[in-house]
Structure formats: structure tokens, C-alpha cells
Short mmCIF file of the C-alpha atoms (twelve columns), coordinates in Angstrom:
data_MODEL
# 
_entry.id   MODEL 
# 
loop_
_atom_site.group_PDB 
_atom_site.id 
_atom_site.type_symbol 
_atom_site.label_atom_id 
_atom_site.label_alt_id 
_atom_site.label_comp_id 
_atom_site.label_asym_id 
_atom_site.label_seq_id 
_atom_site.Cartn_x 
_atom_site.Cartn_y 
_atom_site.Cartn_z 
_atom_site.pdbx_PDB_model_num 
ATOM 1   C CA . UNK A 1   161.009 79.240 83.325 1 
ATOM 2   C CA . UNK A 2   158.323 78.938 80.670 1 
ATOM 3   C CA . UNK A 3   156.344 81.937 79.463 1 
ATOM 4   C CA . UNK A 4   153.443 82.176 77.065 1 
ATOM 5   C CA . UNK A 5   153.487 85.079 74.629 1 
ATOM 6   C CA . UNK A 6   149.982 86.074 73.546 1 
ATOM 7   C CA . UNK A 7   150.360 87.808 70.191 1 
ATOM 8   C CA . UNK A 8   147.565 90.395 69.859 1 
ATOM 9   C CA . UNK A 9   146.724 92.606 66.899 1 
ATOM 10  C CA . UNK A 10  143.911 93.989 64.801 1 
ATOM 11  C CA . UNK A 11  143.179 90.960 62.650 1 
ATOM 12  C CA . UNK A 12  141.611 93.064 59.886 1 
ATOM 13  C CA . UNK A 13  145.128 94.148 58.912 1 
ATOM 14  C CA . UNK A 14  146.900 90.892 59.745 1 
ATOM 15  C CA . UNK A 15  149.505 89.834 57.161 1 
ATOM 16  C CA . UNK A 16  149.228 86.584 55.237 1 
ATOM 17  C CA . UNK A 17  151.518 83.628 55.958 1 
ATOM 18  C CA . UNK A 18  153.526 84.519 52.875 1 
ATOM 19  C CA . UNK A 19  153.937 88.134 54.000 1 
ATOM 20  C CA . UNK A 20  155.050 86.958 57.439 1 
ATOM 21  C CA . UNK A 21  157.587 84.551 55.951 1 
ATOM 22  C CA . UNK A 22  159.066 87.399 53.870 1 
ATOM 23  C CA . UNK A 23  159.083 89.947 56.724 1 
ATOM 24  C CA . UNK A 24  162.698 90.712 57.781 1 
ATOM 25  C CA . UNK A 25  161.561 91.577 61.316 1 
ATOM 26  C CA . UNK A 26  159.799 88.213 61.664 1 
ATOM 27  C CA . UNK A 27  162.843 86.428 60.240 1 
ATOM 28  C CA . UNK A 28  165.086 88.203 62.771 1 
ATOM 29  C CA . UNK A 29  162.754 87.280 65.641 1 
ATOM 30  C CA . UNK A 30  162.679 83.637 64.578 1 
ATOM 31  C CA . UNK A 31  166.496 83.618 64.288 1 
ATOM 32  C CA . UNK A 32  166.755 85.099 67.798 1 
ATOM 33  C CA . UNK A 33  164.460 82.388 69.165 1 
ATOM 34  C CA . UNK A 34  166.546 79.717 67.443 1 
ATOM 35  C CA . UNK A 35  169.819 81.115 68.802 1 
ATOM 36  C CA . UNK A 36  168.363 81.083 72.342 1 
ATOM 37  C CA . UNK A 37  166.733 77.661 71.821 1 
ATOM 38  C CA . UNK A 38  163.753 79.415 73.393 1 
ATOM 39  C CA . UNK A 39  160.698 78.378 71.354 1 
ATOM 40  C CA . UNK A 40  158.989 75.357 72.881 1 
ATOM 41  C CA . UNK A 41  155.645 75.576 71.075 1 
ATOM 42  C CA . UNK A 42  153.620 78.054 69.093 1 
ATOM 43  C CA . UNK A 43  150.760 78.483 66.694 1 
ATOM 44  C CA . UNK A 44  149.051 81.152 64.666 1 
ATOM 45  C CA . UNK A 45  145.328 81.150 65.332 1 
ATOM 46  C CA . UNK A 46  142.521 81.228 62.806 1 
ATOM 47  C CA . UNK A 47  140.406 84.418 62.652 1 
ATOM 48  C CA . UNK A 48  137.906 85.164 65.397 1 
ATOM 49  C CA . UNK A 49  135.101 84.520 62.917 1 
ATOM 50  C CA . UNK A 50  136.044 80.835 63.325 1 
ATOM 51  C CA . UNK A 51  135.940 80.974 67.135 1 
ATOM 52  C CA . UNK A 52  133.407 79.303 69.401 1 
ATOM 53  C CA . UNK A 53  132.895 80.494 72.969 1 
ATOM 54  C CA . UNK A 54  131.626 78.178 75.714 1 
ATOM 55  C CA . UNK A 55  130.221 79.290 79.055 1 
ATOM 56  C CA . UNK A 56  128.417 77.288 81.717 1 
ATOM 57  C CA . UNK A 57  125.916 79.255 83.802 1 
ATOM 58  C CA . UNK A 58  123.647 77.645 86.374 1 
ATOM 59  C CA . UNK A 59  124.417 74.219 84.924 1 
ATOM 60  C CA . UNK A 60  123.505 75.245 81.376 1 
ATOM 61  C CA . UNK A 61  126.154 75.157 78.633 1 
ATOM 62  C CA . UNK A 62  125.951 78.238 76.442 1 
ATOM 63  C CA . UNK A 63  127.728 78.072 73.103 1 
ATOM 64  C CA . UNK A 64  128.124 81.058 70.807 1 
ATOM 65  C CA . UNK A 65  129.986 81.833 67.630 1 
ATOM 66  C CA . UNK A 66  132.868 84.245 67.846 1 
ATOM 67  C CA . UNK A 67  135.064 85.479 70.645 1 
ATOM 68  C CA . UNK A 68  134.065 86.453 74.157 1 
ATOM 69  C CA . UNK A 69  135.607 89.950 73.993 1 
ATOM 70  C CA . UNK A 70  134.166 92.696 71.836 1 
ATOM 71  C CA . UNK A 71  137.290 94.505 70.690 1 
ATOM 72  C CA . UNK A 72  139.258 94.933 67.491 1 
ATOM 73  C CA . UNK A 73  142.446 93.488 69.052 1 
ATOM 74  C CA . UNK A 74  142.417 89.718 69.420 1 
ATOM 75  C CA . UNK A 75  144.901 86.997 70.255 1 
ATOM 76  C CA . UNK A 76  146.161 85.936 66.859 1 
ATOM 77  C CA . UNK A 77  148.789 83.493 68.020 1 
ATOM 78  C CA . UNK A 78  150.683 82.062 70.939 1 
ATOM 79  C CA . UNK A 79  154.279 81.118 71.565 1 
ATOM 80  C CA . UNK A 80  155.570 79.211 74.552 1 
ATOM 81  C CA . UNK A 81  159.169 80.090 75.277 1 
ATOM 82  C CA . UNK A 82  161.811 79.098 77.789 1 
ATOM 83  C CA . UNK A 83  163.606 82.064 79.344 1 
ATOM 84  C CA . UNK A 84  165.952 82.490 82.298 1 
ATOM 85  C CA . UNK A 85  163.734 85.178 83.804 1 
ATOM 86  C CA . UNK A 86  161.142 87.823 83.011 1 
ATOM 87  C CA . UNK A 87  163.805 90.193 81.650 1 
ATOM 88  C CA . UNK A 88  164.789 87.655 78.993 1 
ATOM 89  C CA . UNK A 89  161.116 86.981 78.182 1 
ATOM 90  C CA . UNK A 90  160.626 90.732 77.737 1 
ATOM 91  C CA . UNK A 91  163.622 90.884 75.377 1 
ATOM 92  C CA . UNK A 92  162.160 88.039 73.305 1 
ATOM 93  C CA . UNK A 93  158.688 89.621 73.231 1 
ATOM 94  C CA . UNK A 94  160.113 93.024 72.266 1 
ATOM 95  C CA . UNK A 95  161.668 91.466 69.177 1 
ATOM 96  C CA . UNK A 96  158.335 90.187 67.848 1 
ATOM 97  C CA . UNK A 97  156.924 92.351 65.026 1 
ATOM 98  C CA . UNK A 98  153.553 92.586 66.766 1 
ATOM 99  C CA . UNK A 99  155.165 94.340 69.735 1 
ATOM 100 C CA . UNK A 100 155.712 97.237 67.297 1 
ATOM 101 C CA . UNK A 101 152.133 97.338 65.938 1 
ATOM 102 C CA . UNK A 102 149.929 95.521 68.439 1 
ATOM 103 C CA . UNK A 103 150.849 94.012 71.779 1 
ATOM 104 C CA . UNK A 104 152.606 90.900 73.044 1 
ATOM 105 C CA . UNK A 105 151.341 89.870 76.472 1 
ATOM 106 C CA . UNK A 106 153.694 87.738 78.570 1 
ATOM 107 C CA . UNK A 107 152.308 85.254 81.074 1 
ATOM 108 C CA . UNK A 108 154.340 82.847 83.197 1 
ATOM 109 C CA . UNK A 109 153.291 79.218 82.844 1 
ATOM 110 C CA . UNK A 110 152.387 77.237 85.967 1 
ATOM 111 C CA . UNK A 111 154.841 74.377 86.301 1 
# 
């Protein structure tokens, strides 16, 4: 079954790409994904300052800069994984560094 991991953290303290690449915990998580052949797609997202929100109300399209939510924790990346079941998806999510400092939300993918 496919699951989407929504990687959420306070982006004001988010590490750079270089810091992530050098992080032993991130390296271990990526090695675990590779050994499971679990990662199907993923991407780190640009900061919320680059976001655009779109809403349609009463036939009118409303466009605004920034995210919809007003919170310090934002989705900073996504990973789509293949896992046998929710327990395996939880094990994969628990290995992500952000599970130790932010949150990793798991959502099953409609297939």
C-alpha cells in the first residue's frame, strides 16, 4: 500500500540541503528506505513565503500569497512510500529526523 509522509517542522529552524546531506540520522533514514525499496517519490518544498493559496468562493477565485494555515509548523516536504501495512509505514516515519523534532503525518494514498 502507498502512504504519503507529510514532513512538518518549524521552517525558521529548518536545516540547509548541505546540513541535511551531512546529517547521520537523515543518512540512516535514506539507507533504510533504500533497503526496503520503499521510496516511490518525494520532494522538499520551498518556504511558505513562496506559497500561493487558491480558494473559490461563490464562483470567485481568491488568490493570496502564503499558506492557508497560520501556524509556525508547515509541511516542508513529502515522501510517497510503499509499505506492507500501517505498522511498516509508522516504522519508516519514526526513522525520519523530523519525527524527533517536528512531526511526520502519515496518510494512505487512494489507489
